[in-house]
C-alpha positions in Angstrom: -17.0 15.0 -1.4 -13.4 14.7 -2.3 -12.6 11.6 -0.3 -13.7 8.0 0.3 -14.8 7.6 4.0 -14.5 3.8 3.7 -10.7 4.3 3.5 -8.6 4.9 6.6 -6.2 7.6 5.3 -4.4 7.6 8.7 -3.5 3.9 8.3 -2.5 4.4 4.7 0.1 7.0 5.8 0.9 5.2 9.0 0.1 8.0 11.4 -2.2 8.4 14.4 -5.5 10.2 14.0 -4.1 12.9 16.4 -1.0 13.5 14.3 -0.1 17.1 13.6 0.5 18.6 10.2 4.3 18.1 10.4 4.0 14.4 11.3 1.5 13.8 8.4 3.8 15.6 6.0 6.8 13.6 7.1 4.9 10.3 6.9 3.7 11.2 3.4 7.2 12.0 2.1 8.6 8.8 3.5 5.8 6.7 2.0 5.9 8.5 -1.3 9.6 8.0 -1.7 9.3 4.3 -0.8 6.4 3.6 -3.2 7.2 6.1 -6.1 6.8 4.4 -9.5 10.1 6.0 -10.7 11.9 4.1 -7.9 10.3 0.8 -8.9 7.5 1.3 -6.4 3.8 0.3 -6.7 1.9 2.9 -8.7 -1.5 2.0 -7.1 0.0 2.3 -3.6 1.6 5.6 -4.5 -1.7 6.9 -5.8 -3.4 5.8 -2.6 -0.7 7.5 -0.5 -1.2 10.7 -2.5 -5.0 10.6 -2.1 -4.6 10.1 1.7 -2.2 13.1 1.9 -4.5 15.3 -0.2 -7.3 14.7 2.4 -5.6 14.6 5.8 -2.8 17.0 4.7 -5.4 19.7 4.1 -6.9 21.1 7.3 -10.4 21.7 5.9 -10.7 18.4 4.1 -9.3 16.6 7.2 -12.0 18.2 9.3 -14.7 17.1 6.9 -13.2 13.6 6.6 -13.0 13.2 10.4 -16.6 14.4 10.8 -17.9 12.0 8.2 -16.0 9.1 9.7 -17.3 9.9 13.2 -20.9 10.2 12.0 -21.0 13.8 13.2 -21.2 15.5 9.8 -24.4 17.5 9.1 -25.1 18.5 5.6 -24.1 21.9 6.9 -25.6 25.0 5.5 -28.0 27.7 6.3 -30.9 26.3 8.2 -33.6 24.1 7.0 -32.6 20.6 6.0 -28.8 20.8 6.2 -27.2 22.4 3.2 -30.4 22.7 1.3 -31.0 26.1 2.9 -34.6 25.2 3.6 -36.7 23.2 1.3 -36.7 26.0 -1.3 -33.2 25.4 -2.6 -29.9 27.0 -2.1 -26.3 25.9 -1.8 -24.9 22.9 -0.1 -23.0 19.8 -0.8 -19.7 21.7 -1.3 -21.3 24.6 -3.2 -23.5 22.8 -5.7 -26.4 24.9 -6.9 -29.6 22.9 -6.9 -33.2 23.0 -5.8 -34.9 20.4 -3.7 -37.5 20.0 -6.5 -34.6 19.0 -8.8 -33.4 16.4 -6.3 -36.9 14.9 -5.9 -37.4 15.1 -9.7 -34.2 13.0 -10.2 -35.5 10.3 -7.9 -39.1 10.3 -8.9 -39.2 11.6 -12.5 -40.3 15.3 -11.9 -43.4 17.0 -10.7 -41.9 18.4 -7.5 -41.4 22.0 -8.5 -38.0 21.6 -10.2 -39.3 19.3 -12.8 -37.1 17.2 -15.0 -33.9 18.8 -16.1 -32.3 16.2 -18.3 -29.2 17.4 -19.9 -28.7 20.2 -17.4 -25.8 19.8 -15.1 -25.2 21.0 -11.5 -22.5 23.7 -11.0 -19.9 22.6 -8.5 -17.4 24.9 -6.9 
């Protein structure tokens, strides 16, 4: 997940949740100029504004963000348990390759088919 659902990116940019792409872009530019560190603005606030725009300024990320915030997001994938593609493994969680045995192994120390894979990293897209 490329965003923090505990933050209200709409409030950060000062736009309504129903704002269109042009309204979001206009609000971002105004806030970015106002808080830009080169203009003696607040660096943290500028970073927060940029983060908000990166999420709600992108149609796909905005849809995911809105779905998470409303509680309507399913771990989306091909059947089974959300993005797991069934309990055998597959792709989910934004394209990460994993097996349910790996996930259970991480929580319970192995023995669920995937075993312990210490030192082996997930591949993220």
